[in-house]
NUZATOR-619751 format. One record per atom (N, C-alpha, C, O): residue in three letters; atom name; x, y negated, z. Coordinates in pm, whole numbers, plus 50000, padded with zeros to 5 digits. Example, Ala and Ser with C-alpha at 12.3 -4.5 7.8 and 13.67 -1.06 7.14 Angstrom:
<sites>
<site type="ALA" atom="N" x="51319" y="50569" z="50780"/>
<site type="ALA" atom="CA" x="51230" y="50450" z="50780"/>
<site type="ALA" atom="C" x="51320" y="50330" z="50780"/>
<site type="ALA" atom="O" x="51424" y="50332" z="50846"/>
<site type="SER" atom="N" x="51285" y="50225" z="50708"/>
<site type="SER" atom="CA" x="51367" y="50106" z="50714"/>
<site type="SER" atom="C" x="51290" y="49997" z="50787"/>
<site type="SER" atom="O" x="51341" y="49886" z="50804"/>
</sites>
This chain:
<sites>
<site type="MET" atom="N" x="49856" y="53012" z="46973"/>
<site type="MET" atom="CA" x="49812" y="52954" z="47099"/>
<site type="MET" atom="C" x="49840" y="52804" z="47094"/>
<site type="MET" atom="O" x="49954" y="52762" z="47072"/>
<site type="GLY" atom="N" x="49737" y="52723" z="47115"/>
<site type="GLY" atom="CA" x="49752" y="52578" z="47109"/>
<site type="GLY" atom="C" x="49765" y="52517" z="47248"/>
<site type="GLY" atom="O" x="49739" y="52582" z="47349"/>
<site type="LEU" atom="N" x="49805" y="52394" z="47250"/>
<site type="LEU" atom="CA" x="49815" y="52320" z="47375"/>
<site type="LEU" atom="C" x="49677" y="52272" z="47419"/>
<site type="LEU" atom="O" x="49591" y="52242" z="47336"/>
<site type="ASP" atom="N" x="49657" y="52265" z="47550"/>
<site type="ASP" atom="CA" x="49533" y="52210" z="47604"/>
<site type="ASP" atom="C" x="49549" y="52058" z="47607"/>
<site type="ASP" atom="O" x="49626" y="52006" z="47687"/>
<site type="LEU" atom="N" x="49477" y="51989" z="47521"/>
<site type="LEU" atom="CA" x="49492" y="51844" z="47509"/>
<site type="LEU" atom="C" x="49383" y="51767" z="47582"/>
<site type="LEU" atom="O" x="49358" y="51650" z="47550"/>
<site type="THR" atom="N" x="49318" y="51830" z="47678"/>
<site type="THR" atom="CA" x="49218" y="51758" z="47756"/>
<site type="THR" atom="C" x="49289" y="51659" z="47847"/>
<site type="THR" atom="O" x="49402" y="51682" z="47892"/>
<site type="ALA" atom="N" x="49222" y="51549" z="47873"/>
<site type="ALA" atom="CA" x="49282" y="51444" z="47956"/>
<site type="ALA" atom="C" x="49301" y="51493" z="48099"/>
<site type="ALA" atom="O" x="49212" y="51554" z="48157"/>
<site type="ALA" atom="N" x="49417" y="51464" z="48152"/>
<site type="ALA" atom="CA" x="49446" y="51499" z="48292"/>
<site type="ALA" atom="C" x="49373" y="51400" z="48383"/>
<site type="ALA" atom="O" x="49352" y="51284" z="48346"/>
<site type="GLU" atom="N" x="49336" y="51447" z="48500"/>
<site type="GLU" atom="CA" x="49269" y="51360" z="48597"/>
<site type="GLU" atom="C" x="49368" y="51255" z="48647"/>
<site type="GLU" atom="O" x="49484" y="51285" z="48675"/>
<site type="LEU" atom="N" x="49321" y="51132" z="48657"/>
<site type="LEU" atom="CA" x="49404" y="51023" z="48706"/>
<site type="LEU" atom="C" x="49434" y="51043" z="48855"/>
<site type="LEU" atom="O" x="49341" y="51071" z="48931"/>
<site type="PRO" atom="N" x="49559" y="51030" z="48897"/>
<site type="PRO" atom="CA" x="49593" y="51055" z="49036"/>
<site type="PRO" atom="C" x="49569" y="50935" z="49128"/>
<site type="PRO" atom="O" x="49644" y="50914" z="49223"/>
<site type="LEU" atom="N" x="49466" y="50858" z="49101"/>
<site type="LEU" atom="CA" x="49436" y="50740" z="49182"/>
<site type="LEU" atom="C" x="49301" y="50759" z="49250"/>
<site type="LEU" atom="O" x="49206" y="50807" z="49189"/>
<site type="LYS" atom="N" x="49296" y="50719" z="49376"/>
<site type="LYS" atom="CA" x="49172" y="50730" z="49453"/>
<site type="LYS" atom="C" x="49154" y="50602" z="49534"/>
<site type="LYS" atom="O" x="49250" y="50546" z="49586"/>
<site type="THR" atom="N" x="49029" y="50558" z="49543"/>
<site type="THR" atom="CA" x="48998" y="50440" z="49623"/>
<site type="THR" atom="C" x="48955" y="50487" z="49761"/>
<site type="THR" atom="O" x="48865" y="50570" z="49773"/>
<site type="ASP" atom="N" x="49018" y="50434" z="49866"/>
<site type="ASP" atom="CA" x="48982" y="50475" z="50002"/>
<site type="ASP" atom="C" x="48861" y="50396" z="50051"/>
<site type="ASP" atom="O" x="48807" y="50313" z="49978"/>
<site type="ALA" atom="N" x="48819" y="50421" z="50173"/>
<site type="ALA" atom="CA" x="48699" y="50358" z="50230"/>
<site type="ALA" atom="C" x="48712" y="50206" z="50238"/>
<site type="ALA" atom="O" x="48612" y="50135" z="50236"/>
<site type="GLY" atom="N" x="48834" y="50157" z="50248"/>
<site type="GLY" atom="CA" x="48857" y="50013" z="50256"/>
<site type="GLY" atom="C" x="48873" y="49946" z="50121"/>
<site type="GLY" atom="O" x="48897" y="49825" z="50114"/>
<site type="GLY" atom="N" x="48859" y="50023" z="50014"/>
<site type="GLY" atom="CA" x="48870" y="49967" z="49880"/>
<site type="GLY" atom="C" x="49012" y="49959" z="49827"/>
<site type="GLY" atom="O" x="49037" y="49896" z="49725"/>
<site type="VAL" atom="N" x="49107" y="50024" z="49897"/>
<site type="VAL" atom="CA" x="49247" y="50024" z="49855"/>
<site type="VAL" atom="C" x="49272" y="50146" z="49767"/>
<site type="VAL" atom="O" x="49231" y="50257" z="49801"/>
<site type="ILE" atom="N" x="49338" y="50125" z="49655"/>
<site type="ILE" atom="CA" x="49369" y="50234" z="49564"/>
<site type="ILE" atom="C" x="49499" y="50300" z="49607"/>
<site type="ILE" atom="O" x="49601" y="50233" z="49626"/>
<site type="ARG" atom="N" x="49493" y="50432" z="49624"/>
<site type="ARG" atom="CA" x="49609" y="50509" z="49668"/>
<site type="ARG" atom="C" x="49648" y="50611" z="49561"/>
<site type="ARG" atom="O" x="49565" y="50651" z="49480"/>
<site type="VAL" atom="N" x="49774" y="50651" z="49561"/>
<site type="VAL" atom="CA" x="49827" y="50740" z="49459"/>
<site type="VAL" atom="C" x="49827" y="50884" z="49511"/>
<site type="VAL" atom="O" x="49879" y="50913" z="49619"/>
<site type="GLY" atom="N" x="49768" y="50973" z="49431"/>
<site type="GLY" atom="CA" x="49761" y="51114" z="49469"/>
<site type="GLY" atom="C" x="49688" y="51132" z="49600"/>
<site type="GLY" atom="O" x="49598" y="51056" z="49633"/>
<site type="ASN" atom="N" x="49727" y="51232" z="49674"/>
<site type="ASN" atom="CA" x="49669" y="51257" z="49805"/>
<site type="ASN" atom="C" x="49760" y="51200" z="49913"/>
<site type="ASN" atom="O" x="49791" y="51267" z="50012"/>
<site type="THR" atom="N" x="49804" y="51076" z="49893"/>
<site type="THR" atom="CA" x="49898" y="51011" z="49985"/>
<site type="THR" atom="C" x="49840" y="50878" z="50033"/>
<site type="THR" atom="O" x="49732" y="50837" z="49990"/>
<site type="ARG" atom="N" x="49912" y="50813" z="50121"/>
<site type="ARG" atom="CA" x="49874" y="50680" z="50167"/>
<site type="ARG" atom="C" x="49949" y="50572" z="50089"/>
<site type="ARG" atom="O" x="49934" y="50453" z="50118"/>
<site type="VAL" atom="N" x="50028" y="50611" z="49991"/>
<site type="VAL" atom="CA" x="50103" y="50515" z="49908"/>
<site type="VAL" atom="C" x="50004" y="50439" z="49821"/>
<site type="VAL" atom="O" x="49922" y="50500" z="49752"/>
<site type="THR" atom="N" x="50011" y="50307" z="49824"/>
<site type="THR" atom="CA" x="49916" y="50226" z="49749"/>
<site type="THR" atom="C" x="49963" y="50201" z="49606"/>
<site type="THR" atom="O" x="50082" y="50204" z="49575"/>
<site type="LEU" atom="N" x="49865" y="50176" z="49521"/>
<site type="LEU" atom="CA" x="49895" y="50136" z="49384"/>
<site type="LEU" atom="C" x="49980" y="50010" z="49386"/>
<site type="LEU" atom="O" x="50071" y="49995" z="49305"/>
<site type="ASP" atom="N" x="49951" y="49920" z="49477"/>
<site type="ASP" atom="CA" x="50026" y="49795" z="49490"/>
<site type="ASP" atom="C" x="50175" y="49823" z="49509"/>
<site type="ASP" atom="O" x="50259" y="49763" z="49441"/>
<site type="SER" atom="N" x="50208" y="49915" z="49600"/>
<site type="SER" atom="CA" x="50348" y="49947" z="49628"/>
<site type="SER" atom="C" x="50417" y="50007" z="49508"/>
<site type="SER" atom="O" x="50529" y="49970" z="49474"/>
<site type="LEU" atom="N" x="50350" y="50100" z="49443"/>
<site type="LEU" atom="CA" x="50410" y="50167" z="49328"/>
<site type="LEU" atom="C" x="50434" y="50069" z="49214"/>
<site type="LEU" atom="O" x="50542" y="50069" z="49155"/>
<site type="VAL" atom="N" x="50336" y="49985" z="49184"/>
<site type="VAL" atom="CA" x="50352" y="49887" z="49076"/>
<site type="VAL" atom="C" x="50462" y="49787" z="49111"/>
<site type="VAL" atom="O" x="50541" y="49750" z="49024"/>
<site type="GLU" atom="N" x="50468" y="49744" z="49235"/>
<site type="GLU" atom="CA" x="50572" y="49649" z="49275"/>
<site type="GLU" atom="C" x="50711" y="49711" z="49256"/>
<site type="GLU" atom="O" x="50801" y="49646" z="49203"/>
<site type="ASP" atom="N" x="50727" y="49835" z="49298"/>
<site type="ASP" atom="CA" x="50856" y="49902" z="49278"/>
<site type="ASP" atom="C" x="50889" y="49912" z="49130"/>
<site type="ASP" atom="O" x="51002" y="49884" z="49089"/>
<site type="TYR" atom="N" x="50793" y="49952" z="49049"/>
<site type="TYR" atom="CA" x="50814" y="49966" z="48905"/>
<site type="TYR" atom="C" x="50850" y="49832" z="48843"/>
<site type="TYR" atom="O" x="50944" y="49823" z="48763"/>
<site type="GLU" atom="N" x="50777" y="49727" z="48880"/>
<site type="GLU" atom="CA" x="50801" y="49594" z="48821"/>
<site type="GLU" atom="C" x="50934" y="49534" z="48865"/>
<site type="GLU" atom="O" x="50987" y="49446" z="48798"/>
<site type="THR" atom="N" x="50989" y="49580" z="48977"/>
<site type="THR" atom="CA" x="51119" y="49529" z="49020"/>
<site type="THR" atom="C" x="51233" y="49617" z="48969"/>
<site type="THR" atom="O" x="51348" y="49601" z="49010"/>
<site type="GLY" atom="N" x="51201" y="49710" z="48878"/>
<site type="GLY" atom="CA" x="51304" y="49784" z="48808"/>
<site type="GLY" atom="C" x="51327" y="49928" z="48851"/>
<site type="GLY" atom="O" x="51415" y="49995" z="48797"/>
<site type="ALA" atom="N" x="51249" y="49977" z="48946"/>
<site type="ALA" atom="CA" x="51268" y="50115" z="48989"/>
<site type="ALA" atom="C" x="51214" y="50211" z="48883"/>
<site type="ALA" atom="O" x="51108" y="50189" z="48826"/>
<site type="SER" atom="N" x="51289" y="50317" z="48859"/>
<site type="SER" atom="CA" x="51244" y="50420" z="48765"/>
<site type="SER" atom="C" x="51145" y="50511" z="48839"/>
<site type="SER" atom="O" x="51140" y="50510" z="48962"/>
<site type="PRO" atom="N" x="51067" y="50590" z="48765"/>
<site type="PRO" atom="CA" x="50977" y="50685" z="48832"/>
<site type="PRO" atom="C" x="51053" y="50777" z="48929"/>
<site type="PRO" atom="O" x="51002" y="50808" z="49037"/>
<site type="GLU" atom="N" x="51172" y="50820" z="48891"/>
<site type="GLU" atom="CA" x="51251" y="50906" z="48979"/>
<site type="GLU" atom="C" x="51292" y="50834" z="49107"/>
<site type="GLU" atom="O" x="51291" y="50893" z="49215"/>
<site type="GLU" atom="N" x="51327" y="50706" z="49094"/>
<site type="GLU" atom="CA" x="51363" y="50627" z="49213"/>
<site type="GLU" atom="C" x="51242" y="50605" z="49302"/>
<site type="GLU" atom="O" x="51254" y="50605" z="49425"/>
<site type="ILE" atom="N" x="51126" y="50586" z="49242"/>
<site type="ILE" atom="CA" x="51004" y="50568" z="49320"/>
<site type="ILE" atom="C" x="50975" y="50694" z="49401"/>
<site type="ILE" atom="O" x="50936" y="50685" z="49518"/>
<site type="VAL" atom="N" x="50993" y="50811" z="49340"/>
<site type="VAL" atom="CA" x="50972" y="50937" z="49412"/>
<site type="VAL" atom="C" x="51073" y="50952" z="49525"/>
<site type="VAL" atom="O" x="51040" y="51005" z="49631"/>
<site type="LEU" atom="N" x="51196" y="50905" z="49504"/>
<site type="LEU" atom="CA" x="51294" y="50909" z="49613"/>
<site type="LEU" atom="C" x="51253" y="50817" z="49726"/>
<site type="LEU" atom="O" x="51275" y="50848" z="49843"/>
<site type="HIS" atom="N" x="51194" y="50703" z="49692"/>
<site type="HIS" atom="CA" x="51149" y="50606" z="49792"/>
<site type="HIS" atom="C" x="51026" y="50657" z="49866"/>
<site type="HIS" atom="O" x="51013" y="50636" z="49987"/>
<site type="TYR" atom="N" x="50936" y="50723" z="49796"/>
<site type="TYR" atom="CA" x="50813" y="50778" z="49854"/>
<site type="TYR" atom="C" x="50814" y="50929" z="49829"/>
<site type="TYR" atom="O" x="50758" y="50976" z="49730"/>
<site type="ALA" atom="N" x="50878" y="51003" z="49916"/>
<site type="ALA" atom="CA" x="50897" y="51147" z="49896"/>
<site type="ALA" atom="C" x="50766" y="51224" z="49888"/>
<site type="ALA" atom="O" x="50764" y="51337" z="49840"/>
<site type="VAL" atom="N" x="50655" y="51166" z="49936"/>
<site type="VAL" atom="CA" x="50526" y="51235" z="49932"/>
<site type="VAL" atom="C" x="50464" y="51233" z="49792"/>
<site type="VAL" atom="O" x="50368" y="51306" z="49766"/>
<site type="LEU" atom="N" x="50518" y="51152" z="49703"/>
<site type="LEU" atom="CA" x="50462" y="51142" z="49568"/>
<site type="LEU" atom="C" x="50518" y="51249" z="49476"/>
<site type="LEU" atom="O" x="50634" y="51287" z="49485"/>
<site type="ALA" atom="N" x="50433" y="51296" z="49388"/>
<site type="ALA" atom="CA" x="50476" y="51388" z="49282"/>
<site type="ALA" atom="C" x="50520" y="51303" z="49163"/>
<site type="ALA" atom="O" x="50457" y="51203" z="49130"/>
<site type="LEU" atom="N" x="50628" y="51344" z="49098"/>
<site type="LEU" atom="CA" x="50681" y="51270" z="48984"/>
<site type="LEU" atom="C" x="50575" y="51255" z="48874"/>
<site type="LEU" atom="O" x="50565" y="51149" z="48813"/>
<site type="ALA" atom="N" x="50498" y="51360" z="48850"/>
<site type="ALA" atom="CA" x="50393" y="51353" z="48746"/>
<site type="ALA" atom="C" x="50289" y="51247" z="48782"/>
<site type="ALA" atom="O" x="50239" y="51179" z="48693"/>
<site type="ASP" atom="N" x="50256" y="51234" z="48912"/>
<site type="ASP" atom="CA" x="50159" y="51132" z="48954"/>
<site type="ASP" atom="C" x="50215" y="50991" z="48934"/>
<site type="ASP" atom="O" x="50141" y="50900" z="48898"/>
<site type="VAL" atom="N" x="50342" y="50974" z="48958"/>
<site type="VAL" atom="CA" x="50407" y="50843" z="48938"/>
<site type="VAL" atom="C" x="50403" y="50808" z="48789"/>
<site type="VAL" atom="O" x="50367" y="50696" z="48753"/>
<site type="HIS" atom="N" x="50441" y="50903" z="48704"/>
<site type="HIS" atom="CA" x="50437" y="50877" z="48560"/>
<site type="HIS" atom="C" x="50294" y="50846" z="48513"/>
<site type="HIS" atom="O" x="50274" y="50753" z="48434"/>
<site type="ALA" atom="N" x="50197" y="50921" z="48561"/>
<site type="ALA" atom="CA" x="50057" y="50899" z="48520"/>
<site type="ALA" atom="C" x="50009" y="50762" z="48568"/>
<site type="ALA" atom="O" x="49937" y="50693" z="48495"/>
<site type="THR" atom="N" x="50047" y="50723" z="48688"/>
<site type="THR" atom="CA" x="50006" y="50594" z="48742"/>
<site type="THR" atom="C" x="50069" y="50480" z="48664"/>
<site type="THR" atom="O" x="50002" y="50381" z="48634"/>
<site type="ILE" atom="N" x="50196" y="50492" z="48630"/>
<site type="ILE" atom="CA" x="50263" y="50389" z="48550"/>
<site type="ILE" atom="C" x="50200" y="50380" z="48412"/>
<site type="ILE" atom="O" x="50180" y="50271" z="48360"/>
<site type="ALA" atom="N" x="50169" y="50494" z="48352"/>
<site type="ALA" atom="CA" x="50103" y="50494" z="48221"/>
<site type="ALA" atom="C" x="49968" y="50423" z="48231"/>
<site type="ALA" atom="O" x="49933" y="50344" z="48143"/>
<site type="TYR" atom="N" x="49892" y="50452" z="48336"/>
<site type="TYR" atom="CA" x="49762" y="50385" z="48355"/>
<site type="TYR" atom="C" x="49783" y="50235" z="48370"/>
<site type="TYR" atom="O" x="49712" y="50155" z="48309"/>
<site type="TYR" atom="N" x="49881" y="50196" z="48450"/>
<site type="TYR" atom="CA" x="49910" y="50055" z="48471"/>
<site type="TYR" atom="C" x="49945" y="49986" z="48339"/>
<site type="TYR" atom="O" x="49893" y="49879" z="48309"/>
<site type="LEU" atom="N" x="50031" y="50048" z="48260"/>
<site type="LEU" atom="CA" x="50072" y="49987" z="48133"/>
<site type="LEU" atom="C" x="49957" y="49977" z="48034"/>
<site type="LEU" atom="O" x="49951" y="49883" z="47955"/>
<site type="ARG" atom="N" x="49865" y="50073" z="48036"/>
<site type="ARG" atom="CA" x="49750" y="50070" z="47946"/>
<site type="ARG" atom="C" x="49640" y="49976" z="47993"/>
<site type="ARG" atom="O" x="49556" y="49934" z="47914"/>
<site type="ASN" atom="N" x="49639" y="49944" z="48122"/>
<site type="ASN" atom="CA" x="49533" y="49863" z="48182"/>
<site type="ASN" atom="C" x="49591" y="49748" z="48264"/>
<site type="ASN" atom="O" x="49541" y="49715" z="48372"/>
<site type="LYS" atom="N" x="49697" y="49687" z="48211"/>
<site type="LYS" atom="CA" x="49773" y="49588" z="48286"/>
<site type="LYS" atom="C" x="49688" y="49471" z="48337"/>
<site type="LYS" atom="O" x="49702" y="49432" z="48452"/>
<site type="ASN" atom="N" x="49602" y="49417" z="48253"/>
<site type="ASN" atom="CA" x="49521" y="49303" z="48297"/>
<site type="ASN" atom="C" x="49429" y="49339" z="48413"/>
<site type="ASN" atom="O" x="49419" y="49264" z="48510"/>
<site type="ALA" atom="N" x="49363" y="49454" z="48403"/>
<site type="ALA" atom="CA" x="49272" y="49497" z="48510"/>
<site type="ALA" atom="C" x="49348" y="49527" z="48638"/>
<site type="ALA" atom="O" x="49304" y="49490" z="48747"/>
<site type="VAL" atom="N" x="49462" y="49595" z="48626"/>
<site type="VAL" atom="CA" x="49541" y="49629" z="48746"/>
<site type="VAL" atom="C" x="49595" y="49502" z="48810"/>
<site type="VAL" atom="O" x="49591" y="49489" z="48932"/>
<site type="GLU" atom="N" x="49644" y="49409" z="48730"/>
<site type="GLU" atom="CA" x="49696" y="49284" z="48786"/>
<site type="GLU" atom="C" x="49585" y="49203" z="48853"/>
<site type="GLU" atom="O" x="49611" y="49136" z="48953"/>
<site type="ALA" atom="N" x="49464" y="49206" z="48799"/>
<site type="ALA" atom="CA" x="49351" y="49139" z="48864"/>
<site type="ALA" atom="C" x="49323" y="49204" z="48999"/>
<site type="ALA" atom="O" x="49299" y="49135" z="49098"/>
<site type="TYR" atom="N" x="49327" y="49338" z="49005"/>
<site type="TYR" atom="CA" x="49308" y="49409" z="49131"/>
<site type="TYR" atom="C" x="49418" y="49371" z="49230"/>
<site type="TYR" atom="O" x="49389" y="49347" z="49348"/>
<site type="LEU" atom="N" x="49543" y="49365" z="49184"/>
<site type="LEU" atom="CA" x="49654" y="49330" z="49272"/>
<site type="LEU" atom="C" x="49639" y="49188" z="49328"/>
<site type="LEU" atom="O" x="49668" y="49164" z="49445"/>
<site type="ARG" atom="N" x="49594" y="49095" z="49245"/>
<site type="ARG" atom="CA" x="49570" y="48957" z="49293"/>
<site type="ARG" atom="C" x="49459" y="48956" z="49398"/>
<site type="ARG" atom="O" x="49469" y="48886" z="49498"/>
<site type="GLU" atom="N" x="49355" y="49034" z="49375"/>
<site type="GLU" atom="CA" x="49244" y="49043" z="49470"/>
<site type="GLU" atom="C" x="49294" y="49100" z="49603"/>
<site type="GLU" atom="O" x="49258" y="49050" z="49710"/>
<site type="GLN" atom="N" x="49376" y="49204" z="49597"/>
<site type="GLN" atom="CA" x="49431" y="49264" z="49719"/>
<site type="GLN" atom="C" x="49520" y="49166" z="49793"/>
<site type="GLN" atom="O" x="49514" y="49157" z="49915"/>
<site type="ALA" atom="N" x="49602" y="49092" z="49720"/>
<site type="ALA" atom="CA" x="49690" y="48994" z="49783"/>
<site type="ALA" atom="C" x="49608" y="48884" z="49851"/>
<site type="ALA" atom="O" x="49643" y="48840" z="49960"/>
<site type="GLY" atom="N" x="49501" y="48841" z="49786"/>
<site type="GLY" atom="CA" x="49414" y="48740" z="49847"/>
<site type="GLY" atom="C" x="49348" y="48791" z="49973"/>
<site type="GLY" atom="O" x="49337" y="48718" z="50071"/>
<site type="ALA" atom="N" x="49303" y="48916" z="49971"/>
<site type="ALA" atom="CA" x="49240" y="48975" z="50089"/>
<site type="ALA" atom="C" x="49341" y="48987" z="50202"/>
<site type="ALA" atom="O" x="49307" y="48962" z="50318"/>
<site type="ALA" atom="N" x="49463" y="49026" z="50171"/>
<site type="ALA" atom="CA" x="49568" y="49039" z="50273"/>
<site type="ALA" atom="C" x="49600" y="48902" z="50334"/>
<site type="ALA" atom="O" x="49619" y="48891" z="50455"/>
<site type="ASP" atom="N" x="49606" y="48799" z="50250"/>
<site type="ASP" atom="CA" x="49631" y="48664" z="50301"/>
<site type="ASP" atom="C" x="49519" y="48618" z="50394"/>
<site type="ASP" atom="O" x="49546" y="48556" z="50497"/>
<site type="GLN" atom="N" x="49397" y="48650" z="50360"/>
<site type="GLN" atom="CA" x="49282" y="48613" z="50443"/>
<site type="GLN" atom="C" x="49290" y="48682" z="50579"/>
<site type="GLN" atom="O" x="49268" y="48619" z="50683"/>
<site type="VAL" atom="N" x="49322" y="48809" z="50580"/>
<site type="VAL" atom="CA" x="49335" y="48882" z="50706"/>
<site type="VAL" atom="C" x="49447" y="48823" z="50790"/>
<site type="VAL" atom="O" x="49432" y="48807" z="50911"/>
<site type="ARG" atom="N" x="49560" y="48791" z="50725"/>
<site type="ARG" atom="CA" x="49673" y="48731" z="50796"/>
<site type="ARG" atom="C" x="49633" y="48599" z="50860"/>
<site type="ARG" atom="O" x="49669" y="48571" z="50975"/>
<site type="ARG" atom="N" x="49558" y="48517" z="50786"/>
<site type="ARG" atom="CA" x="49514" y="48388" z="50841"/>
<site type="ARG" atom="C" x="49421" y="48409" z="50959"/>
<site type="ARG" atom="O" x="49429" y="48337" z="51059"/>
<site type="GLU" atom="N" x="49331" y="48506" z="50948"/>
<site type="GLU" atom="CA" x="49238" y="48533" z="51058"/>
<site type="GLU" atom="C" x="49311" y="48579" z="51183"/>
<site type="GLU" atom="O" x="49280" y="48535" z="51294"/>
<site type="ILE" atom="N" x="49408" y="48667" z="51164"/>
<site type="ILE" atom="CA" x="49482" y="48721" z="51279"/>
<site type="ILE" atom="C" x="49565" y="48613" z="51347"/>
<site type="ILE" atom="O" x="49563" y="48600" z="51469"/>
<site type="THR" atom="N" x="49637" y="48535" z="51267"/>
<site type="THR" atom="CA" x="49722" y="48432" z="51327"/>
<site type="THR" atom="C" x="49640" y="48318" z="51387"/>
<site type="THR" atom="O" x="49690" y="48243" z="51470"/>
<site type="GLY" atom="N" x="49516" y="48305" z="51346"/>
<site type="GLY" atom="CA" x="49431" y="48200" z="51400"/>
<site type="GLY" atom="C" x="49360" y="48238" z="51529"/>
<site type="GLY" atom="O" x="49302" y="48151" z="51594"/>
<site type="ARG" atom="N" x="49364" y="48362" z="51566"/>
<site type="ARG" atom="CA" x="49295" y="48405" z="51687"/>
<site type="ARG" atom="C" x="49369" y="48359" z="51811"/>
<site type="ARG" atom="O" x="49491" y="48363" z="51818"/>
<site type="GLU" atom="N" x="49293" y="48315" z="51907"/>
<site type="GLU" atom="CA" x="49349" y="48270" z="52034"/>
<site type="GLU" atom="C" x="49422" y="48384" z="52105"/>
<site type="GLU" atom="O" x="49522" y="48361" z="52172"/>
<site type="THR" atom="N" x="49373" y="48505" z="52090"/>
<site type="THR" atom="CA" x="49435" y="48618" z="52159"/>
<site type="THR" atom="C" x="49575" y="48646" z="52109"/>
<site type="THR" atom="O" x="49657" y="48702" z="52182"/>
<site type="VAL" atom="N" x="49606" y="48607" z="51985"/>
<site type="VAL" atom="CA" x="49739" y="48631" z="51931"/>
<site type="VAL" atom="C" x="49836" y="48524" z="51977"/>
<site type="VAL" atom="O" x="49954" y="48552" z="52002"/>
<site type="ARG" atom="N" x="49787" y="48402" z="51988"/>
<site type="ARG" atom="CA" x="49873" y="48291" z="52028"/>
<site type="ARG" atom="C" x="49924" y="48313" z="52170"/>
<site type="ARG" atom="O" x="49847" y="48340" z="52262"/>
<site type="GLY" atom="N" x="50050" y="48302" z="52187"/>
<site type="GLY" atom="CA" x="50110" y="48311" z="52320"/>
<site type="GLY" atom="C" x="50113" y="48452" z="52377"/>
<site type="GLY" atom="O" x="50136" y="48470" z="52496"/>
<site type="LEU" atom="N" x="50089" y="48552" z="52293"/>
<site type="LEU" atom="CA" x="50086" y="48690" z="52342"/>
<site type="LEU" atom="C" x="50217" y="48728" z="52410"/>
<site type="LEU" atom="O" x="50217" y="48786" z="52519"/>
<site type="ARG" atom="N" x="50326" y="48696" z="52347"/>
<site type="ARG" atom="CA" x="50457" y="48731" z="52405"/>
<site type="ARG" atom="C" x="50474" y="48667" z="52541"/>
<site type="ARG" atom="O" x="50519" y="48731" z="52636"/>
<site type="GLU" atom="N" x="50437" y="48539" z="52551"/>
<site type="GLU" atom="CA" x="50451" y="48468" z="52679"/>
<site type="GLU" atom="C" x="50363" y="48530" z="52786"/>
<site type="GLU" atom="O" x="50405" y="48544" z="52901"/>
<site type="ARG" atom="N" x="50241" y="48567" z="52750"/>
<site type="ARG" atom="CA" x="50150" y="48629" z="52848"/>
<site type="ARG" atom="C" x="50203" y="48764" z="52894"/>
<site type="ARG" atom="O" x="50194" y="48798" z="53012"/>
<site type="LEU" atom="N" x="50258" y="48841" z="52801"/>
<site type="LEU" atom="CA" x="50313" y="48972" z="52838"/>
<site type="LEU" atom="C" x="50435" y="48957" z="52929"/>
<site type="LEU" atom="O" x="50449" y="49030" z="53027"/>
<site type="LEU" atom="N" x="50521" y="48863" z="52897"/>
<site type="LEU" atom="CA" x="50638" y="48840" z="52982"/>
<site type="LEU" atom="C" x="50598" y="48792" z="53121"/>
<site type="LEU" atom="O" x="50656" y="48834" z="53221"/>
<site type="ALA" atom="N" x="50499" y="48705" z="53128"/>
<site type="ALA" atom="CA" x="50451" y="48657" z="53257"/>
<site type="ALA" atom="C" x="50392" y="48772" z="53338"/>
<site type="ALA" atom="O" x="50412" y="48780" z="53459"/>
<site type="ARG" atom="N" x="50319" y="48859" z="53272"/>
<site type="ARG" atom="CA" x="50259" y="48974" z="53342"/>
<site type="ARG" atom="C" x="50368" y="49066" z="53394"/>
<site type="ARG" atom="O" x="50357" y="49119" z="53505"/>
<site type="MET" atom="N" x="50474" y="49086" z="53316"/>
<site type="MET" atom="CA" x="50583" y="49173" z="53359"/>
<site type="MET" atom="C" x="50650" y="49118" z="53485"/>
<site type="MET" atom="O" x="50695" y="49195" z="53570"/>
<site type="LYS" atom="N" x="50657" y="48987" z="53497"/>
<site type="LYS" atom="CA" x="50721" y="48925" z="53613"/>
<site type="LYS" atom="C" x="50635" y="48939" z="53738"/>
<site type="LYS" atom="O" x="50688" y="48949" z="53849"/>
<site type="THR" atom="N" x="50503" y="48939" z="53721"/>
<site type="THR" atom="CA" x="50413" y="48941" z="53837"/>
<site type="THR" atom="C" x="50373" y="49081" z="53881"/>
<site type="THR" atom="O" x="50336" y="49101" z="53997"/>
<site type="GLU" atom="N" x="50379" y="49178" z="53792"/>
<site type="GLU" atom="CA" x="50338" y="49315" z="53826"/>
<site type="GLU" atom="C" x="50458" y="49395" z="53871"/>
<site type="GLU" atom="O" x="50565" y="49385" z="53811"/>
<site type="PRO" atom="N" x="50443" y="49475" z="53976"/>
<site type="PRO" atom="CA" x="50555" y="49561" z="54016"/>
<site type="PRO" atom="C" x="50582" y="49666" z="53909"/>
<site type="PRO" atom="O" x="50492" y="49704" z="53834"/>
<site type="ALA" atom="N" x="50705" y="49712" z="53904"/>
<site type="ALA" atom="CA" x="50741" y="49814" z="53805"/>
<site type="ALA" atom="C" x="50661" y="49941" z="53829"/>
<site type="ALA" atom="O" x="50648" y="49986" z="53943"/>
<site type="ARG" atom="N" x="50608" y="49998" z="53724"/>
<site type="ARG" atom="CA" x="50530" y="50122" z="53735"/>
<site type="ARG" atom="C" x="50626" y="50241" z="53734"/>
<site type="ARG" atom="O" x="50728" y="50242" z="53665"/>
<site type="GLN" atom="N" x="50589" y="50338" z="53811"/>
<site type="GLN" atom="CA" x="50669" y="50460" z="53814"/>
<site type="GLN" atom="C" x="50605" y="50564" z="53727"/>
<site type="GLN" atom="O" x="50483" y="50577" z="53725"/>
<site type="ALA" atom="N" x="50686" y="50637" z="53654"/>
<site type="ALA" atom="CA" x="50635" y="50737" z="53561"/>
<site type="ALA" atom="C" x="50587" y="50859" z="53635"/>
<site type="ALA" atom="O" x="50540" y="50955" z="53572"/>
</sites>
């Protein structure tokens, strides 16, 4: 009886927003790679993200190491997109002074009863 040497399916999926997630979880490839690059072992990553399967973490790290340039390009693209969203949000007039507007409203409105 021999071993089945067919390639296992990669545990990475791209969601509707274009974000790559690990397994059937909301954990992003970005988060897993960041943890790995800062010295976390696969076992520590599973402790940090209990929803992940250890085999999926190992497979994802193996994919990352074999495709480092492509994954790092994806990570740079994601970081750029996140920075753009942050700039858009902080630039909106509705965000500016939100705390002050909420505090002012609390002072003028009577306390609501549950």
